[in-house]
N, C-alpha and C positions, 0 to 999 in steps of 0.2 A: 283737353278732353272737357265737354262743357257738361253742364250739370241741370239737364231741364227738371222742374218740377214736375213728379211723378204722380198718379193717380191708381191707387191699388194695388196690392201686395206683388202682383205679379212682374208688374213693371219695376216696383221697389226693389225685385230680387234682381233684376238685370243691373240697375246700379250696383247692388251688394257684389255681385259677381265681379263687376269692372272693377270697385274698387280694392277687390280681393288679387285682381290679376295686376292691377297697378302696382301692391305691396312687395310682387316680386316678379313683374316683367316679363308673364307668360301669357299664353294663350287661355281665352276664355273656356276651349272644347276641351282644356285637360281634365281628366277626369275626377284628379283630388281635390278639384275646387266644385265639385258636386256639394249645394247647398245641405242637401241630407241624403245620407246612404245607410239606413240602419241597421242593414248588414255589416258594414264594416264597423260601426258602433258597438255591435255585441259580441266581436272577434280581436282576440289580443294581436298586438303588433307582430307580424315576422319578424324574425332574425334575418337580417338579412350582410354578407360581407361590404355591401355597396353603400350602404347606409349612411355613411359620412360624406356620399356622395350625391344623395337626393336631395331635395328641396328642404331647406330648412328655413323656418322664419323667425326664429329669436334665439338668443343665447343670453345667457347669466350667469351669475356666481353663485356657488353653494360653500361659501370660503374661498379656500383654495382650487377648489374643485370648477371646473366648466360645464354647463349643462348646456345643450340646444335642443329644440325641438320644430319639428316640420309634419311633413307628409308622411301618409301611412300611419300616424301614432307612432313616429318613431320619435325616440328621445335618447340623445347621446350624451355621455361625459366624458371628461377629460381631466386626468391628474398628473398631465406632464408639459403644461403649456397650453396644448393644443398640436402635440407630435402625433399624439394616436388616441383615437376615442373607441369607446365602448358604449355595445347597444343595451338600453333597461330595458328591464321588463317592465309592458304598459297593456293597459287592458282594453285598448282599441286598436283600431285601424283608422279613425279618422284622422283627418288634417287639424294640428294642433298650432296655434297661433300664437302665443305669447306663455313666457314661464316669469316664476318670482318667487324669489327665496327670501324667507323673513330672518334668516341665521345659517347656520352651516350644515344643518341637516333637515331644516323643516321648508319644504316648498308646495309653489302650487303652478297647474299649468291649465291653460284654458284651450277650447276649440270648437269644434262642428257639433254639432246636437246640443248646445249649449252645456256641453258637457266640463268637466270641473274636475280635476284629477289631485291629490296630493300624495307626498312622499315625506318620510320622516328617517331618511336614509341618505340622505344628501343627491338623489337623485336616481338612485340606483333599480329601485323597485317602487311601484305605483301604484294607486287606488284607485277607483273612481266615488266623489262625494256626490255628483251630481250631474244629471240629464235633464234634458226637456225635448226630445225627437219631436213634439209636436210645434215648436217654436219654426223648425224647419229653418235655421240661421244661428250663426255662429256667435260665439263670443269673442272676443278682440284682445282684449288685456286684461290686466290681474295684478292688483295692489296690496301688498297688506302693511298695516301701520303696527302689528307685532303678533305675535302667535297666536290671536283669538280673533283679532280683528280685522277683515279684510273687506275689497269690494273687485267684482268683474263687471264688466262694460261690455257692450255689444252689438249687434244689428236692431235695427229697429226700435232704439231709445232703450235696450235693456242695461239695466242697472240693477244686481246683483249684490246683496250682503251678509257677511257673516260676522255672528259676536263669540263663536264657541267654535274657533280653528276650522271651521268648516263642516262638523256634523249636522248643522242646520243651514240655508244658504235661502233667503228671503228675497223675493222681488220687490225691490222698493224705487222702481221705474218714475212712480207719481211724485217723488220727491224733485223731479225735473221737470222746468218748464219746457217741455218740447212735445208739443203737441202733434207735430207732424210724427213725430218717431223718427228722427232723424237718427243715421246711425253713428255708433258713439264707437271711436278709432282708438282709443288712449288715453291712460288715467295718469297722471303724476304729483310726487308731493314738490310742493314748492316751499325750499327753505324759509322758516318763521313768518311764512303765511297760510298754508291750508295746501287743499286737495285740488287738482284743476283736470279738467275734461274737454276733450277735443274730439269735431267729428263732421260728419257731413255739410257741406252745404255751410262750411265754416263755422259751426256751432262751437261755442266756450260756454263752459259753466265752471264757477268755483265754490268753493266750502272753506269757511273757516271755522268749522267747529267737527271736524274728522268726519263730515260727509254726511251730519244727521238734517242740514238745509244746505239750498246751494241755489246762487244766484245764477241767471244768464246773461251774460256778456255779448255788447255788440262788438265785431272781430273787424278784423283789420282788411278782411278777403272770403270773398265768398264762395270759394271751391276748397273740395274736401281738404282737413287738416288731416294727416296721419299720423301725427306723434308729436308730443310736448314732451319737454325735459326741463326740470331746473336748477339753475346753476350754481354756483360753489357761493353766490352772492345774495343776501337775503331778498326776499321778493322778486328775483328775476328768474326768468324763466325765457324759452323760446318755444314757439311753435313750429310747423312746417308741412310743406304738403305739396299739391302736384307744382309742375312746371318751374320747379327750384325757387320756390317762394319759402321765404323764411323770414319771420318775426322775431323781435325780442321786446319785452316789457322789463320794465324795473320797478312796477308798482303794480305786481299780483294781477294784471290785467286789466289795469284803467286805462292804459294809454301803450301805444306800440308804434314802432320802429320798423320798417324793412331792411332788411341787413343784404346788402350786395353782396353776391356769389359769381367772380370773375373767374373762369377758365380761360385758358389760353387763346380758343378762340371767340371768346366773348362770353355773355351771361349765362350761366350754367340754368338749362331747362330742361334737365330731367328731374323727375320726383323724388320726392325724400321720404324716407319709410322708416329708419331707425335712426336713435344716438346714444350717449353713454356721456359719461361726465366721468373723467380720470381722476387719480389719485391727489395728482396736481394742480386740480382746476381747469385743465383743457377741457374741452369738450368737443367731440368726434360726432358727425351726422353721414350716414350712408344712405344711398338711392340708389335710381337707375342707371344704368350705362356704366356700372362701376365707379359711381362717383364716391369720391369719401373728402369730407371737406371737414378741418381742423381749424380750432380756434384757441389760441392763448392768451385771450384779455377778456374775458367772461363774455365771449358772443359776440363783439362788438364787429369785428372782423373775423374772415376766415380764407384760409388759403383753399386751393382747390386742385384734388386732384384725380383724374380718371382713369382707372385701371386699363392696360392695353387690354386685356379679354373682355371688354367692356360687360361682363355678368352681373346683373343685377342682385342687389344687395337688399337686404330687408331688415338688418338688426348688426349691431357691434357691442364689444366690449374689450377689455383689458385682457390682454394674455397672463399676466402677470409677471411677465419677463421685459417689460418694455415695447414688447409688438402688440398687436392687435388680431382680434378673432372676428373674421367676418363671417356673415353666413348668408345666404339667398339659394339663386340658383346653383347647383352642381354640389351643394352641400356647406362644407364648412372648411375656410381657408385660414393661413396664417400671414400675415401681413405687418410690413413695420411701421412706425409710428405715423407714416403719410398716407398709408395704404398700399405702398407698392410692396410687390414680394419679394421675400426677402433672400438675399444671396445666400446659397448653398457654400458653406465654409469647404 
């Protein structure tokens, strides 16, 4: 996918919709991808027995509990390592794009209409902390340092900050040197270094002071970067995006090296959209075409597995029993450590 320079908000909205569709591999015509649907924002999510099979975008841990977020305001949680899922009480029907827990109880989710939701009971019930329908754009990721201090990033260069656990959210987008208002797709912490943001047109920003000041970096790639993850090693991170592009830095983004991803039939060319760091230091990255790539050497090399169902994946985390939880098209799935479907006993 090429990314021409766009002029005007309407044209940029097309790029944003394309970015969202690439994250989950679905058509632009899908109603859930409308950038703004004020009616959906004002209504609570509908309880559905099929929620676990609907489009899910992100998954995280609240202690041992698994929590996934996605289409139509659906938030699900599992206390049995993904074997079964319960639908949470959520005050919106908008698409939710990311979820983050700072401990086993407190978490935040973000999505369309610049919505920010919060929970204090491990994801069972949620309340709205912030929304701005006038933005006509989603927030795409959220990260918290502790129960008080956090950031959310999103479309058109949005950078939101709270210092009181979300009682108040402030727009601090002007801290970034982002005159073109490139979409910001992900934010993550890098061990012994600081915060890192990636986005549209290969945008890279880093902060060594908990997000108070940011430095714009020259990146290794001019296409959109959908994700960033710190590894178990100090100052080491991976960024990833379109067409299987994956890059590794060991100096907090000063220099970069491409990481080859070779599948059975050649180089992987599917977009990559989500990643997780496992307790043993292994890294797992997922993406389109059912791609699951795994590294046991701090991201220097990866094995590549493409699931036979070829369903696009948007995020991954550990199940807690050695397996993986994959989310994307078709909802939540349990997989083996390689990404394969577990064999039923």
